[in-house]
mmCIF file as gemmi writes it, N, C-alpha and C atoms, coordinates in Angstrom:
data_model
loop_
_atom_site.group_PDB
_atom_site.id
_atom_site.type_symbol
_atom_site.label_atom_id
_atom_site.label_alt_id
_atom_site.label_comp_id
_atom_site.label_asym_id
_atom_site.label_entity_id
_atom_site.label_seq_id
_atom_site.pdbx_PDB_ins_code
_atom_site.Cartn_x
_atom_site.Cartn_y
_atom_site.Cartn_z
_atom_site.occupancy
_atom_site.B_iso_or_equiv
_atom_site.pdbx_formal_charge
_atom_site.auth_seq_id
_atom_site.auth_asym_id
_atom_site.pdbx_PDB_model_num
ATOM 1 N N . MET Axp A 1 ? 0.836 -1.184 0 1 0 ? 1 A 1
ATOM 2 C CA . MET Axp A 1 ? 0 0 0 1 0 ? 1 A 1
ATOM 3 C C . MET Axp A 1 ? 0.875 1.238 0 1 0 ? 1 A 1
ATOM 4 N N . ILE Axp A 2 ? 0.473 2.168 -0.828 1 0 ? 2 A 1
ATOM 5 C CA . ILE Axp A 2 ? 1.054 3.511 -0.802 1 0 ? 2 A 1
ATOM 6 C C . ILE Axp A 2 ? -0.119 4.479 -0.814 1 0 ? 2 A 1
ATOM 7 N N . SER Axp A 3 ? -0.068 5.476 0.067 1 0 ? 3 A 1
ATOM 8 C CA . SER Axp A 3 ? -1.088 6.52 0.036 1 0 ? 3 A 1
ATOM 9 C C . SER Axp A 3 ? -0.41 7.857 0.273 1 0 ? 3 A 1
ATOM 10 N N . PHE Axp A 4 ? -0.913 8.885 -0.408 1 0 ? 4 A 1
ATOM 11 C CA . PHE Axp A 4 ? -0.35 10.219 -0.223 1 0 ? 4 A 1
ATOM 12 C C . PHE Axp A 4 ? -1.375 11.263 -0.631 1 0 ? 4 A 1
ATOM 13 N N . LEU Axp A 5 ? -1.142 12.498 -0.17 1 0 ? 5 A 1
ATOM 14 C CA . LEU Axp A 5 ? -1.935 13.65 -0.568 1 0 ? 5 A 1
ATOM 15 C C . LEU Axp A 5 ? -1.092 14.474 -1.521 1 0 ? 5 A 1
ATOM 16 N N . ARG Axp A 6 ? -1.721 14.971 -2.57 1 0 ? 6 A 1
ATOM 17 C CA . ARG Axp A 6 ? -1.042 15.818 -3.557 1 0 ? 6 A 1
ATOM 18 C C . ARG Axp A 6 ? -1.731 17.177 -3.518 1 0 ? 6 A 1
ATOM 19 N N . PHE Axp A 7 ? -0.944 18.232 -3.242 1 0 ? 7 A 1
ATOM 20 C CA . PHE Axp A 7 ? -1.488 19.583 -3.112 1 0 ? 7 A 1
ATOM 21 C C . PHE Axp A 7 ? -1.147 20.42 -4.344 1 0 ? 7 A 1
ATOM 22 N N . ALA Axp A 8 ? -2.043 21.347 -4.699 1 0 ? 8 A 1
ATOM 23 C CA . ALA Axp A 8 ? -1.813 22.284 -5.794 1 0 ? 8 A 1
ATOM 24 C C . ALA Axp A 8 ? -0.711 23.262 -5.399 1 0 ? 8 A 1
ATOM 25 N N . ASP Axp A 9 ? -0.028 23.83 -6.401 1 0 ? 9 A 1
ATOM 26 C CA . ASP Axp A 9 ? 1.01 24.832 -6.137 1 0 ? 9 A 1
ATOM 27 C C . ASP Axp A 9 ? 0.42 26.091 -5.51 1 0 ? 9 A 1
ATOM 28 N N . VAL Axp A 10 ? -0.805 26.433 -5.92 1 0 ? 10 A 1
ATOM 29 C CA . VAL Axp A 10 ? -1.466 27.635 -5.429 1 0 ? 10 A 1
ATOM 30 C C . VAL Axp A 10 ? -2.808 27.223 -4.837 1 0 ? 10 A 1
ATOM 31 N N . GLY Axp A 11 ? -3.176 27.818 -3.716 1 0 ? 11 A 1
ATOM 32 C CA . GLY Axp A 11 ? -4.455 27.488 -3.087 1 0 ? 11 A 1
ATOM 33 C C . GLY Axp A 11 ? -4.329 26.254 -2.206 1 0 ? 11 A 1
ATOM 34 N N . ASP Axp A 12 ? -5.48 25.735 -1.825 1 0 ? 12 A 1
ATOM 35 C CA . ASP Axp A 12 ? -5.473 24.59 -0.907 1 0 ? 12 A 1
ATOM 36 C C . ASP Axp A 12 ? -6.112 23.346 -1.514 1 0 ? 12 A 1
ATOM 37 N N . GLU Axp A 13 ? -6.175 23.285 -2.845 1 0 ? 13 A 1
ATOM 38 C CA . GLU Axp A 13 ? -6.737 22.108 -3.51 1 0 ? 13 A 1
ATOM 39 C C . GLU Axp A 13 ? -5.821 20.902 -3.292 1 0 ? 13 A 1
ATOM 40 N N . CYS Axp A 14 ? -6.429 19.739 -3.13 1 0 ? 14 A 1
ATOM 41 C CA . CYS Axp A 14 ? -5.632 18.532 -2.945 1 0 ? 14 A 1
ATOM 42 C C . CYS Axp A 14 ? -6.397 17.31 -3.433 1 0 ? 14 A 1
ATOM 43 N N . VAL Axp A 15 ? -5.664 16.235 -3.621 1 0 ? 15 A 1
ATOM 44 C CA . VAL Axp A 15 ? -6.253 14.94 -3.945 1 0 ? 15 A 1
ATOM 45 C C . VAL Axp A 15 ? -5.597 13.899 -3.049 1 0 ? 15 A 1
ATOM 46 N N . ALA Axp A 16 ? -6.337 12.845 -2.747 1 0 ? 16 A 1
ATOM 47 C CA . ALA Axp A 16 ? -5.796 11.705 -2.009 1 0 ? 16 A 1
ATOM 48 C C . ALA Axp A 16 ? -5.613 10.563 -3.007 1 0 ? 16 A 1
ATOM 49 N N . VAL Axp A 17 ? -4.443 9.968 -3.005 1 0 ? 17 A 1
ATOM 50 C CA . VAL Axp A 17 ? -4.124 8.879 -3.919 1 0 ? 17 A 1
ATOM 51 C C . VAL Axp A 17 ? -3.754 7.651 -3.086 1 0 ? 17 A 1
ATOM 52 N N . LEU Axp A 18 ? -4.39 6.526 -3.405 1 0 ? 18 A 1
ATOM 53 C CA . LEU Axp A 18 ? -4.102 5.272 -2.718 1 0 ? 18 A 1
ATOM 54 C C . LEU Axp A 18 ? -3.863 4.191 -3.756 1 0 ? 18 A 1
ATOM 55 N N . VAL Axp A 19 ? -2.788 3.431 -3.586 1 0 ? 19 A 1
ATOM 56 C CA . VAL Axp A 19 ? -2.457 2.363 -4.516 1 0 ? 19 A 1
ATOM 57 C C . VAL Axp A 19 ? -2.229 1.088 -3.717 1 0 ? 19 A 1
ATOM 58 N N . ASN Axp A 20 ? -2.956 0.052 -4.071 1 0 ? 20 A 1
ATOM 59 C CA . ASN Axp A 20 ? -2.846 -1.241 -3.411 1 0 ? 20 A 1
ATOM 60 C C . ASN Axp A 20 ? -2.118 -2.194 -4.359 1 0 ? 20 A 1
ATOM 61 N N . PHE Axp A 21 ? -0.917 -2.572 -4.02 1 0 ? 21 A 1
ATOM 62 C CA . PHE Axp A 21 ? -0.118 -3.461 -4.85 1 0 ? 21 A 1
ATOM 63 C C . PHE Axp A 21 ? -0.319 -4.935 -4.495 1 0 ? 21 A 1
ATOM 64 N N . THR Axp A 22 ? -1.268 -5.224 -3.617 1 0 ? 22 A 1
ATOM 65 C CA . THR Axp A 22 ? -1.514 -6.611 -3.21 1 0 ? 22 A 1
ATOM 66 C C . THR Axp A 22 ? -2.808 -7.11 -3.843 1 0 ? 22 A 1
ATOM 67 N N . PRO Axp A 23 ? -2.984 -8.441 -3.922 1 0 ? 23 A 1
ATOM 68 C CA . PRO Axp A 23 ? -4.219 -8.993 -4.482 1 0 ? 23 A 1
ATOM 69 C C . PRO Axp A 23 ? -5.359 -9.069 -3.465 1 0 ? 23 A 1
ATOM 70 N N . VAL Axp A 24 ? -5.212 -8.381 -2.337 1 0 ? 24 A 1
ATOM 71 C CA . VAL Axp A 24 ? -6.191 -8.417 -1.251 1 0 ? 24 A 1
ATOM 72 C C . VAL Axp A 24 ? -6.815 -7.04 -1.073 1 0 ? 24 A 1
ATOM 73 N N . PRO Axp A 25 ? -8.155 -6.925 -1.069 1 0 ? 25 A 1
ATOM 74 C CA . PRO Axp A 25 ? -8.773 -5.623 -0.786 1 0 ? 25 A 1
ATOM 75 C C . PRO Axp A 25 ? -8.411 -5.171 0.63 1 0 ? 25 A 1
ATOM 76 N N . ARG Axp A 26 ? -8.156 -3.896 0.798 1 0 ? 26 A 1
ATOM 77 C CA . ARG Axp A 26 ? -7.865 -3.335 2.123 1 0 ? 26 A 1
ATOM 78 C C . ARG Axp A 26 ? -9.109 -2.597 2.588 1 0 ? 26 A 1
ATOM 79 N N . GLU Axp A 27 ? -9.792 -3.184 3.55 1 0 ? 27 A 1
ATOM 80 C CA . GLU Axp A 27 ? -11.024 -2.599 4.08 1 0 ? 27 A 1
ATOM 81 C C . GLU Axp A 27 ? -10.714 -1.817 5.346 1 0 ? 27 A 1
ATOM 82 N N . ARG Axp A 28 ? -11.499 -0.769 5.579 1 0 ? 28 A 1
ATOM 83 C CA . ARG Axp A 28 ? -11.329 0.094 6.749 1 0 ? 28 A 1
ATOM 84 C C . ARG Axp A 28 ? -9.921 0.693 6.806 1 0 ? 28 A 1
ATOM 85 N N . TYR Axp A 29 ? -9.38 1.046 5.65 1 0 ? 29 A 1
ATOM 86 C CA . TYR Axp A 29 ? -8.051 1.653 5.572 1 0 ? 29 A 1
ATOM 87 C C . TYR Axp A 29 ? -8.201 3.141 5.855 1 0 ? 29 A 1
ATOM 88 N N . ARG Axp A 30 ? -7.508 3.631 6.867 1 0 ? 30 A 1
ATOM 89 C CA . ARG Axp A 30 ? -7.664 5.023 7.305 1 0 ? 30 A 1
ATOM 90 C C . ARG Axp A 30 ? -6.486 5.87 6.824 1 0 ? 30 A 1
ATOM 91 N N . ILE Axp A 31 ? -6.817 7.045 6.272 1 0 ? 31 A 1
ATOM 92 C CA . ILE Axp A 31 ? -5.789 8.029 5.925 1 0 ? 31 A 1
ATOM 93 C C . ILE Axp A 31 ? -6.215 9.39 6.452 1 0 ? 31 A 1
ATOM 94 N N . GLY Axp A 32 ? -5.251 10.162 6.893 1 0 ? 32 A 1
ATOM 95 C CA . GLY Axp A 32 ? -5.528 11.516 7.355 1 0 ? 32 A 1
ATOM 96 C C . GLY Axp A 32 ? -5.715 12.464 6.188 1 0 ? 32 A 1
ATOM 97 N N . VAL Axp A 33 ? -6.646 13.411 6.344 1 0 ? 33 A 1
ATOM 98 C CA . VAL Axp A 33 ? -6.915 14.419 5.311 1 0 ? 33 A 1
ATOM 99 C C . VAL Axp A 33 ? -7.104 15.785 5.968 1 0 ? 33 A 1
ATOM 100 N N . PRO Axp A 34 ? -6.852 16.853 5.205 1 0 ? 34 A 1
ATOM 101 C CA . PRO Axp A 34 ? -6.937 18.195 5.782 1 0 ? 34 A 1
ATOM 102 C C . PRO Axp A 34 ? -8.331 18.804 5.801 1 0 ? 34 A 1
ATOM 103 N N . ARG Axp A 35 ? -9.311 18.14 5.162 1 0 ? 35 A 1
ATOM 104 C CA . ARG Axp A 35 ? -10.649 18.728 5.046 1 0 ? 35 A 1
ATOM 105 C C . ARG Axp A 35 ? -11.743 17.792 5.538 1 0 ? 35 A 1
ATOM 106 N N . ALA Axp A 36 ? -12.757 18.404 6.134 1 0 ? 36 A 1
ATOM 107 C CA . ALA Axp A 36 ? -13.961 17.674 6.531 1 0 ? 36 A 1
ATOM 108 C C . ALA Axp A 36 ? -14.862 17.527 5.306 1 0 ? 36 A 1
ATOM 109 N N . GLY Axp A 37 ? -15.936 16.784 5.469 1 0 ? 37 A 1
ATOM 110 C CA . GLY Axp A 37 ? -16.926 16.677 4.407 1 0 ? 37 A 1
ATOM 111 C C . GLY Axp A 37 ? -16.729 15.472 3.512 1 0 ? 37 A 1
ATOM 112 N N . ALA Axp A 38 ? -17.466 15.486 2.4 1 0 ? 38 A 1
ATOM 113 C CA . ALA Axp A 38 ? -17.46 14.367 1.458 1 0 ? 38 A 1
ATOM 114 C C . ALA Axp A 38 ? -16.269 14.449 0.511 1 0 ? 38 A 1
ATOM 115 N N . TRP Axp A 39 ? -15.719 13.29 0.188 1 0 ? 39 A 1
ATOM 116 C CA . TRP Axp A 39 ? -14.638 13.157 -0.791 1 0 ? 39 A 1
ATOM 117 C C . TRP Axp A 39 ? -15.138 12.226 -1.883 1 0 ? 39 A 1
ATOM 118 N N . SER Axp A 40 ? -15.098 12.69 -3.129 1 0 ? 40 A 1
ATOM 119 C CA . SER Axp A 40 ? -15.581 11.917 -4.269 1 0 ? 40 A 1
ATOM 120 C C . SER Axp A 40 ? -14.473 11.034 -4.839 1 0 ? 40 A 1
ATOM 121 N N . GLU Axp A 41 ? -14.868 9.835 -5.208 1 0 ? 41 A 1
ATOM 122 C CA . GLU Axp A 41 ? -13.94 8.913 -5.847 1 0 ? 41 A 1
ATOM 123 C C . GLU Axp A 41 ? -13.868 9.279 -7.334 1 0 ? 41 A 1
ATOM 124 N N . ARG Axp A 42 ? -12.798 9.938 -7.749 1 0 ? 42 A 1
ATOM 125 C CA . ARG Axp A 42 ? -12.646 10.38 -9.134 1 0 ? 42 A 1
ATOM 126 C C . ARG Axp A 42 ? -12.099 9.28 -10.029 1 0 ? 42 A 1
ATOM 127 N N . LEU Axp A 43 ? -11.295 8.396 -9.451 1 0 ? 43 A 1
ATOM 128 C CA . LEU Axp A 43 ? -10.758 7.269 -10.205 1 0 ? 43 A 1
ATOM 129 C C . LEU Axp A 43 ? -10.737 6.05 -9.311 1 0 ? 43 A 1
ATOM 130 N N . ASN Axp A 44 ? -11.208 4.951 -9.834 1 0 ? 44 A 1
ATOM 131 C CA . ASN Axp A 44 ? -11.072 3.647 -9.192 1 0 ? 44 A 1
ATOM 132 C C . ASN Axp A 44 ? -10.716 2.696 -10.324 1 0 ? 44 A 1
ATOM 133 N N . SER Axp A 45 ? -9.456 2.314 -10.402 1 0 ? 45 A 1
ATOM 134 C CA . SER Axp A 45 ? -9.017 1.48 -11.523 1 0 ? 45 A 1
ATOM 135 C C . SER Axp A 45 ? -9.588 0.066 -11.455 1 0 ? 45 A 1
ATOM 136 N N . ASP Axp A 46 ? -10.29 -0.268 -10.369 1 0 ? 46 A 1
ATOM 137 C CA . ASP Axp A 46 ? -10.945 -1.562 -10.252 1 0 ? 46 A 1
ATOM 138 C C . ASP Axp A 46 ? -12.425 -1.503 -10.658 1 0 ? 46 A 1
ATOM 139 N N . ALA Axp A 47 ? -12.877 -0.364 -11.154 1 0 ? 47 A 1
ATOM 140 C CA . ALA Axp A 47 ? -14.275 -0.212 -11.57 1 0 ? 47 A 1
ATOM 141 C C . ALA Axp A 47 ? -14.605 -1.187 -12.7 1 0 ? 47 A 1
ATOM 142 N N . ALA Axp A 48 ? -15.85 -1.592 -12.768 1 0 ? 48 A 1
ATOM 143 C CA . ALA Axp A 48 ? -16.296 -2.522 -13.808 1 0 ? 48 A 1
ATOM 144 C C . ALA Axp A 48 ? -16.063 -1.95 -15.2 1 0 ? 48 A 1
ATOM 145 N N . SER Axp A 49 ? -16.157 -0.627 -15.347 1 0 ? 49 A 1
ATOM 146 C CA . SER Axp A 49 ? -15.943 -0.009 -16.659 1 0 ? 49 A 1
ATOM 147 C C . SER Axp A 49 ? -14.51 -0.183 -17.164 1 0 ? 49 A 1
ATOM 148 N N . TYR Axp A 50 ? -13.589 -0.513 -16.256 1 0 ? 50 A 1
ATOM 149 C CA . TYR Axp A 50 ? -12.203 -0.795 -16.649 1 0 ? 50 A 1
ATOM 150 C C . TYR Axp A 50 ? -11.931 -2.304 -16.663 1 0 ? 50 A 1
ATOM 151 N N . GLY Axp A 51 ? -12.972 -3.106 -16.495 1 0 ? 51 A 1
ATOM 152 C CA . GLY Axp A 51 ? -12.798 -4.556 -16.471 1 0 ? 51 A 1
ATOM 153 C C . GLY Axp A 51 ? -12.442 -5.111 -15.105 1 0 ? 51 A 1
ATOM 154 N N . GLY Axp A 52 ? -12.606 -4.291 -14.058 1 0 ? 52 A 1
ATOM 155 C CA . GLY Axp A 52 ? -12.269 -4.709 -12.698 1 0 ? 52 A 1
ATOM 156 C C . GLY Axp A 52 ? -13.419 -5.389 -11.991 1 0 ? 52 A 1
ATOM 157 N N . SER Axp A 53 ? -13.199 -5.681 -10.716 1 0 ? 53 A 1
ATOM 158 C CA . SER Axp A 53 ? -14.193 -6.397 -9.913 1 0 ? 53 A 1
ATOM 159 C C . SER Axp A 53 ? -15.194 -5.47 -9.235 1 0 ? 53 A 1
ATOM 160 N N . ASN Axp A 54 ? -15.028 -4.154 -9.415 1 0 ? 54 A 1
ATOM 161 C CA . ASN Axp A 54 ? -15.963 -3.151 -8.912 1 0 ? 54 A 1
ATOM 162 C C . ASN Axp A 54 ? -15.966 -3.016 -7.385 1 0 ? 54 A 1
ATOM 163 N N . VAL Axp A 55 ? -14.83 -3.3 -6.76 1 0 ? 55 A 1
ATOM 164 C CA . VAL Axp A 55 ? -14.686 -3.073 -5.322 1 0 ? 55 A 1
ATOM 165 C C . VAL Axp A 55 ? -14.37 -1.599 -5.137 1 0 ? 55 A 1
ATOM 166 N N . GLY Axp A 56 ? -14.995 -0.95 -4.171 1 0 ? 56 A 1
ATOM 167 C CA . GLY Axp A 56 ? -14.718 0.468 -3.962 1 0 ? 56 A 1
ATOM 168 C C . GLY Axp A 56 ? -15.534 1.062 -2.851 1 0 ? 56 A 1
ATOM 169 N N . ASN Axp A 57 ? -15.859 2.338 -3.006 1 0 ? 57 A 1
ATOM 170 C CA . ASN Axp A 57 ? -16.493 3.123 -1.949 1 0 ? 57 A 1
ATOM 171 C C . ASN Axp A 57 ? -17.81 3.749 -2.381 1 0 ? 57 A 1
ATOM 172 N N . LEU Axp A 58 ? -18.448 3.16 -3.362 1 0 ? 58 A 1
ATOM 173 C CA . LEU Axp A 58 ? -19.726 3.642 -3.883 1 0 ? 58 A 1
ATOM 174 C C . LEU Axp A 58 ? -19.657 5.098 -4.317 1 0 ? 58 A 1
ATOM 175 N N . GLY Axp A 59 ? -18.46 5.526 -4.736 1 0 ? 59 A 1
ATOM 176 C CA . GLY Axp A 59 ? -18.305 6.855 -5.309 1 0 ? 59 A 1
ATOM 177 C C . GLY Axp A 59 ? -17.981 7.973 -4.345 1 0 ? 59 A 1
ATOM 178 N N . CYS Axp A 60 ? -18.113 7.734 -3.033 1 0 ? 60 A 1
ATOM 179 C CA . CYS Axp A 60 ? -17.914 8.831 -2.086 1 0 ? 60 A 1
ATOM 180 C C . CYS Axp A 60 ? -17.66 8.297 -0.68 1 0 ? 60 A 1
ATOM 181 N N . VAL Axp A 61 ? -16.833 9.008 0.079 1 0 ? 61 A 1
ATOM 182 C CA . VAL Axp A 61 ? -16.646 8.742 1.508 1 0 ? 61 A 1
ATOM 183 C C . VAL Axp A 61 ? -16.682 10.081 2.228 1 0 ? 61 A 1
ATOM 184 N N . VAL Axp A 62 ? -17.04 10.063 3.506 1 0 ? 62 A 1
ATOM 185 C CA . VAL Axp A 62 ? -17.131 11.289 4.294 1 0 ? 62 A 1
ATOM 186 C C . VAL Axp A 62 ? -16.042 11.276 5.354 1 0 ? 62 A 1
ATOM 187 N N . ALA Axp A 63 ? -15.312 12.375 5.434 1 0 ? 63 A 1
ATOM 188 C CA . ALA Axp A 63 ? -14.237 12.501 6.415 1 0 ? 63 A 1
ATOM 189 C C . ALA Axp A 63 ? -14.811 12.546 7.833 1 0 ? 63 A 1
ATOM 190 N N . ALA Axp A 64 ? -14.18 11.794 8.706 1 0 ? 64 A 1
ATOM 191 C CA . ALA Axp A 64 ? -14.573 11.77 10.113 1 0 ? 64 A 1
ATOM 192 C C . ALA Axp A 64 ? -13.729 12.779 10.889 1 0 ? 64 A 1
ATOM 193 N N . ASP Axp A 65 ? -14.269 13.252 11.992 1 0 ? 65 A 1
ATOM 194 C CA . ASP Axp A 65 ? -13.552 14.184 12.863 1 0 ? 65 A 1
ATOM 195 C C . ASP Axp A 65 ? -12.607 13.379 13.761 1 0 ? 65 A 1
ATOM 196 N N . VAL Axp A 66 ? -11.747 12.603 13.115 1 0 ? 66 A 1
ATOM 197 C CA . VAL Axp A 66 ? -10.775 11.741 13.798 1 0 ? 66 A 1
ATOM 198 C C . VAL Axp A 66 ? -9.396 12.068 13.231 1 0 ? 66 A 1
ATOM 199 N N . PRO Axp A 67 ? -8.54 12.714 14.02 1 0 ? 67 A 1
ATOM 200 C CA . PRO Axp A 67 ? -7.213 13.055 13.506 1 0 ? 67 A 1
ATOM 201 C C . PRO Axp A 67 ? -6.412 11.807 13.131 1 0 ? 67 A 1
ATOM 202 N N . SER Axp A 68 ? -5.618 11.94 12.067 1 0 ? 68 A 1
ATOM 203 C CA . SER Axp A 68 ? -4.756 10.831 11.637 1 0 ? 68 A 1
ATOM 204 C C . SER Axp A 68 ? -3.645 11.377 10.753 1 0 ? 68 A 1
ATOM 205 N N . HIS Axp A 69 ? -2.462 10.829 10.879 1 0 ? 69 A 1
ATOM 206 C CA . HIS Axp A 69 ? -1.322 11.188 10.041 1 0 ? 69 A 1
ATOM 207 C C . HIS Axp A 69 ? -1.049 12.695 10.028 1 0 ? 69 A 1
ATOM 208 N N . GLY Axp A 70 ? -1.246 13.355 11.165 1 0 ? 70 A 1
ATOM 209 C CA . GLY Axp A 70 ? -0.958 14.781 11.262 1 0 ? 70 A 1
ATOM 210 C C . GLY Axp A 70 ? -2.026 15.698 10.678 1 0 ? 70 A 1
ATOM 211 N N . HIS Axp A 71 ? -3.175 15.133 10.307 1 0 ? 71 A 1
ATOM 212 C CA . HIS Axp A 71 ? -4.269 15.935 9.757 1 0 ? 71 A 1
ATOM 213 C C . HIS Axp A 71 ? -5.466 15.871 10.708 1 0 ? 71 A 1
ATOM 214 N N . PRO Axp A 72 ? -6.324 16.905 10.696 1 0 ? 72 A 1
ATOM 215 C CA . PRO Axp A 72 ? -7.43 16.965 11.651 1 0 ? 72 A 1
ATOM 216 C C . PRO Axp A 72 ? -8.59 16.007 11.361 1 0 ? 72 A 1
ATOM 217 N N . TYR Axp A 73 ? -8.67 15.474 10.146 1 0 ? 73 A 1
ATOM 218 C CA . TYR Axp A 73 ? -9.761 14.58 9.756 1 0 ? 73 A 1
ATOM 219 C C . TYR Axp A 73 ? -9.172 13.316 9.147 1 0 ? 73 A 1
ATOM 220 N N . SER Axp A 74 ? -10.038 12.319 8.936 1 0 ? 74 A 1
ATOM 221 C CA . SER Axp A 74 ? -9.561 11.11 8.268 1 0 ? 74 A 1
ATOM 222 C C . SER Axp A 74 ? -10.688 10.45 7.491 1 0 ? 74 A 1
ATOM 223 N N . LEU Axp A 75 ? -10.275 9.698 6.476 1 0 ? 75 A 1
ATOM 224 C CA . LEU Axp A 75 ? -11.18 8.895 5.666 1 0 ? 75 A 1
ATOM 225 C C . LEU Axp A 75 ? -10.924 7.435 5.989 1 0 ? 75 A 1
ATOM 226 N N . THR Axp A 76 ? -11.995 6.671 6.097 1 0 ? 76 A 1
ATOM 227 C CA . THR Axp A 76 ? -11.878 5.226 6.243 1 0 ? 76 A 1
ATOM 228 C C . THR Axp A 76 ? -12.523 4.633 5.011 1 0 ? 76 A 1
ATOM 229 N N . LEU Axp A 77 ? -11.739 3.925 4.231 1 0 ? 77 A 1
ATOM 230 C CA . LEU Axp A 77 ? -12.253 3.461 2.953 1 0 ? 77 A 1
ATOM 231 C C . LEU Axp A 77 ? -11.768 2.066 2.594 1 0 ? 77 A 1
ATOM 232 N N . THR Axp A 78 ? -12.308 1.575 1.493 1 0 ? 78 A 1
ATOM 233 C CA . THR Axp A 78 ? -11.911 0.292 0.938 1 0 ? 78 A 1
ATOM 234 C C . THR Axp A 78 ? -11.028 0.564 -0.265 1 0 ? 78 A 1
ATOM 235 N N . VAL Axp A 79 ? -9.847 -0.047 -0.255 1 0 ? 79 A 1
ATOM 236 C CA . VAL Axp A 79 ? -8.935 0.081 -1.388 1 0 ? 79 A 1
ATOM 237 C C . VAL Axp A 79 ? -8.942 -1.264 -2.115 1 0 ? 79 A 1
ATOM 238 N N . PRO Axp A 80 ? -9.398 -1.283 -3.362 1 0 ? 80 A 1
ATOM 239 C CA . PRO Axp A 80 ? -9.516 -2.53 -4.107 1 0 ? 80 A 1
ATOM 240 C C . PRO Axp A 80 ? -8.166 -3.207 -4.326 1 0 ? 80 A 1
ATOM 241 N N . PRO Axp A 81 ? -8.186 -4.508 -4.609 1 0 ? 81 A 1
ATOM 242 C CA . PRO Axp A 81 ? -6.934 -5.224 -4.86 1 0 ? 81 A 1
ATOM 243 C C . PRO Axp A 81 ? -6.305 -4.792 -6.184 1 0 ? 81 A 1
ATOM 244 N N . LEU Axp A 82 ? -4.986 -4.674 -6.18 1 0 ? 82 A 1
ATOM 245 C CA . LEU Axp A 82 ? -4.224 -4.361 -7.394 1 0 ? 82 A 1
ATOM 246 C C . LEU Axp A 82 ? -4.821 -3.162 -8.131 1 0 ? 82 A 1
ATOM 247 N N . ALA Axp A 83 ? -5.074 -2.093 -7.386 1 0 ? 83 A 1
ATOM 248 C CA . ALA Axp A 83 ? -5.792 -0.956 -7.963 1 0 ? 83 A 1
ATOM 249 C C . ALA Axp A 83 ? -5.306 0.369 -7.389 1 0 ? 83 A 1
ATOM 250 N N . CYS Axp A 84 ? -5.725 1.437 -8.069 1 0 ? 84 A 1
ATOM 251 C CA . CYS Axp A 84 ? -5.455 2.806 -7.649 1 0 ? 84 A 1
ATOM 252 C C . CYS Axp A 84 ? -6.788 3.534 -7.455 1 0 ? 84 A 1
ATOM 253 N N . VAL Axp A 85 ? -6.893 4.29 -6.37 1 0 ? 85 A 1
ATOM 254 C CA . VAL Axp A 85 ? -8.082 5.091 -6.086 1 0 ? 85 A 1
ATOM 255 C C . VAL Axp A 85 ? -7.632 6.531 -5.872 1 0 ? 85 A 1
ATOM 256 N N . VAL Axp A 86 ? -8.342 7.467 -6.503 1 0 ? 86 A 1
ATOM 257 C CA . VAL Axp A 86 ? -8.059 8.891 -6.334 1 0 ? 86 A 1
ATOM 258 C C . VAL Axp A 86 ? -9.34 9.561 -5.85 1 0 ? 86 A 1
ATOM 259 N N . LEU Axp A 87 ? -9.228 10.321 -4.745 1 0 ? 87 A 1
ATOM 260 C CA . LEU Axp A 87 ? -10.376 11.017 -4.167 1 0 ? 87 A 1
ATOM 261 C C . LEU Axp A 87 ? -10.105 12.506 -4.086 1 0 ? 87 A 1
ATOM 262 N N . VAL Axp A 88 ? -11.164 13.309 -4.28 1 0 ? 88 A 1
ATOM 263 C CA . VAL Axp A 88 ? -11.055 14.763 -4.168 1 0 ? 88 A 1
ATOM 264 C C . VAL Axp A 88 ? -12.164 15.274 -3.246 1 0 ? 88 A 1
ATOM 265 N N . PRO Axp A 89 ? -11.877 16.313 -2.452 1 0 ? 89 A 1
ATOM 266 C CA . PRO Axp A 89 ? -12.931 16.872 -1.605 1 0 ? 89 A 1
ATOM 267 C C . PRO Axp A 89 ? -13.981 17.563 -2.458 1 0 ? 89 A 1
ATOM 268 N N . GLU Axp A 90 ? -15.24 17.374 -2.105 1 0 ? 90 A 1
ATOM 269 C CA . GLU Axp A 90 ? -16.33 18.014 -2.847 1 0 ? 90 A 1
ATOM 270 C C . GLU Axp A 90 ? -16.376 19.488 -2.516 1 0 ? 90 A 1
ATOM 271 N N . LYS Axp A 91 ? -16.655 20.295 -3.5 1 0 ? 91 A 1
ATOM 272 C CA . LYS Axp A 91 ? -16.756 21.747 -3.31 1 0 ? 91 A 1
ATOM 273 C C . LYS Axp A 91 ? -18.006 22.07 -2.499 1 0 ? 91 A 1
ATOM 274 N N . GLY Axp A 92 ? -17.903 23.102 -1.707 1 0 ? 92 A 1
ATOM 275 C CA . GLY Axp A 92 ? -19.055 23.576 -0.959 1 0 ? 92 A 1
ATOM 276 C C . GLY Axp A 92 ? -19.342 22.812 0.308 1 0 ? 92 A 1
ATOM 277 N N . GLY Axp A 93 ? -18.606 21.727 0.556 1 0 ? 93 A 1
ATOM 278 C CA . GLY Axp A 93 ? -18.824 20.96 1.781 1 0 ? 93 A 1
ATOM 279 C C . GLY Axp A 93 ? -18.098 21.61 2.933 1 0 ? 93 A 1
ATOM 280 N N . ALA Axp A 94 ? -18.224 21.033 4.101 1 0 ? 94 A 1
ATOM 281 C CA . ALA Axp A 94 ? -17.539 21.545 5.281 1 0 ? 94 A 1
ATOM 282 C C . ALA Axp A 94 ? -16.041 21.539 5.025 1 0 ? 94 A 1
ATOM 283 N N . GLY Axp A 95 ? -15.403 22.648 5.238 1 0 ? 95 A 1
ATOM 284 C CA . GLY Axp A 95 ? -13.966 22.759 5.036 1 0 ? 95 A 1
ATOM 285 C C . GLY Axp A 95 ? -13.579 22.84 3.573 1 0 ? 95 A 1
ATOM 286 N N . GLY Axp A 96 ? -14.517 22.813 2.619 1 0 ? 96 A 1
ATOM 287 C CA . GLY Axp A 96 ? -14.201 22.814 1.198 1 0 ? 96 A 1
ATOM 288 C C . GLY Axp A 96 ? -14.614 24.037 0.591 1 0 ? 96 A 1
């Protein structure tokens, strides 16, 4: 597993990227994030439209008020096997 946040050069825009290099889905995988509110799944390389098994987060997860990895909020999500997931905070939500 590799997970990281990628921030824009200007402003506070960011994306969360998670890559699972194992053939096992990672359930309840927690990562720290800087924003509250909903995070949309922009890419799931395991989606059925890419020929995958369609394991994922039903398109969206909501950040919990649980600090993790030095950030004030965290996401708990499912990372599909042998796949990459990219999430972005939804505009207009809490902290967005």
